[in-house]
C-alpha angles and dihedrals in degrees: 000000000000116000133234122190123219125193111245112225138111099297107148117245107004093154091083090052091051090048091050093050093048092048086058091056102261133121121230123223123183128235104219101171139019089255089064095057096083088058091066120098094177115026128191123191111197121188141179125177143018118012094218094046093050098042091046088054090053092050095044092053092045093243098128099079093040091054094047090049090052091052093047091050090066096244116140115272132182127190122194124199104316084017087067094041090053091065092065130077102254149325137234086228090075112001092183093064121076128216125220089277093221092130124035114242146084128238116236132196117254115256104261097191095087104024145029119276128235097053100232126175146038118329141155134278101193126173101169099083093048101049103031090245116134103166103039130079127208111230092335096310114148130193092226094052129087128215132203115253129181116173145106099211128056142167109258113232120234112184113250098002097104095031092059087061092052100262124135112216135201114196139200130195127223111183107316093333119100115198143172111278096171136359131191141180131165105315096356130092121171127177128192088201125069109252091187087061097042100084120230090338091061095042087055090058093049090048092050090052093048093048095041094240099150095172138014138170116274112245094231144341109279120236131208137304095023092055094052115119121234142065116315127224108262122227112196127194113213125203119197104208126193140144116272122217090276092057098253123131109245138171109250140170134193146173114272089348095307104128101176124105116260095209108101089215089065092063089236089287124174109271108254113203098166148292116312098227095046094047093048088053091050093052091047089054089048089057105261110171093212138003122217126197116198111190094206096183089052107208135336094225111340135342091247089059096045096098096157093064092044090050090052088058092047094050095042093051090057093069108012108080100186127088117292122207122194126192134181131081100014100148143097107293146165121232122229089259091056097258113142122224128188124224086251090056091052093046090050090053091052092048092051089051094054109280120134096190136018124219121215121198127162095016089059090059091051091048092050092051090053090047092059093041088056093053095262092302119147116235097199088221104087121110090246093054094044096050098039090047091058103032105021130259090275088072094060125077122179114212110210122198108191130167131197122263112189123214131178093230138014086239091065094075136036089222129100109269139185131210102247130213088210110064121211127252092281096040095269109168099195131066139182124196114237117206118228138199135202095047094312095307097113126046121210133204094252129095129223094252091053093047098047094047092048095051091046088056089050093056106268110156101198140020122223101202115201127174122211093201092057100038111124093358097112085209097116136268121308094257094186091055095045093047092049096048092044090054092050103052137048098213123087117279126211115206114221140171128050105039110145106151136025091255090066089066094051090046096053094047092046098045104036108027089230117171100228140358130217133214131190125149097036088057097041093051092049094239091128135000128226088247092056090052092050092045089054091047090052091049089055092053099259118142108240133165117259119223114248121201103182122080 
């Protein structure tokens, strides 16, 4: 089989990229030193994380000149995410570190005054409006396709600037900011989005690069709304995974975190709704924009020894080409043999097994408590800070499990309250949301506003907002909770807990401005499919990603 070379350095989840390349019929070989670079005919530079961290690694390992020489030789080169950013001069993310300076321009942080940052989700990469071409695609890019982006810094697009230098540009728009989504010239293709996480649309881009097909005729003229520019509404399928009484990992779902069957004839067994890998594949084929695994029993002994969960990630990432998030047990820990592992070590293991993001739960609450005890000073030692420092804040999700505490008056508690439209059992008109740990079993003296703002300061890139009161209710999301958290943080928020019908998704997007919404039980029980939810969303005028089957 033909060979593709990948640069071997800390680049987040490269397993999915390897799987995508192998699915297209190519073999992957690793570049392990600058001396290996001249061997490469086709070279791909993947990247996830901090511009300064990644570029410093290139320079320290003497890769910079070798990569530039490869590009100048005319051999095919593809850069992904930070691999695109590296081609430019510099970035606001770390002004002291220089890029390869092959393309003039500086990356700037998105304006966070009117939108969430990082920019996470499915957006366009459209060349037609910039080059006057309506029936040709650049490296398989199509105006009716969406691609998965996850970044805080981007190259602003200025019409004609790059084109005058011979570069072809595909752009995306986030709010009122237009930026470079992909750029190509001669033997070079670079994408800000992750093609290996963009489903069939992304695989088509990788295939076009590998085969050297720089342009091709578009299959048809796109029609609204699929050709609209901008970030789509994300629908996420969540799989709670735990061991059943026989020791097998199964997908389960309960009411207020109780996952055991209520029927006495069942022996109070753990509810078994299916196998994790099979269900993840099903939701991918239905059009899920992301799949989240929450390992709700954490680990039998230690994360390093939990090979079944790691194997689930490995197998899922072979066929599921959308982002995968994994939660459970991401913390500093000691193995049964006495070996110590940091949270960063555990996260790295997850990334190498196929995860794109890690989700931190109880440990985030503990870290937030310490943050306030220390006068809102960062320690630099928390799991959030460790992982975001190496892989970027977009790699860290904090899963929050709050529950309502009713009070007669806002003066009755030092915590942040809201005036609720749903009074408590004794007519209380105010409520604060208490954060919990240990799967909701233990409440802590910290509210959801405090927690989310603390973890944002630590470097969390996204909030997965659950709600114990709504879990398993099928009555809709807690709109008051979602609206309040969304107003209090600048990072994206995922609404979770309570979805029972497609209308609940439309309602939470319409009434809270949330960035994504998650479903579980309604999908697992077969009451509705992800496709039915997205079809409903589209019928209500929401921009959602269509599922593409062809590569």
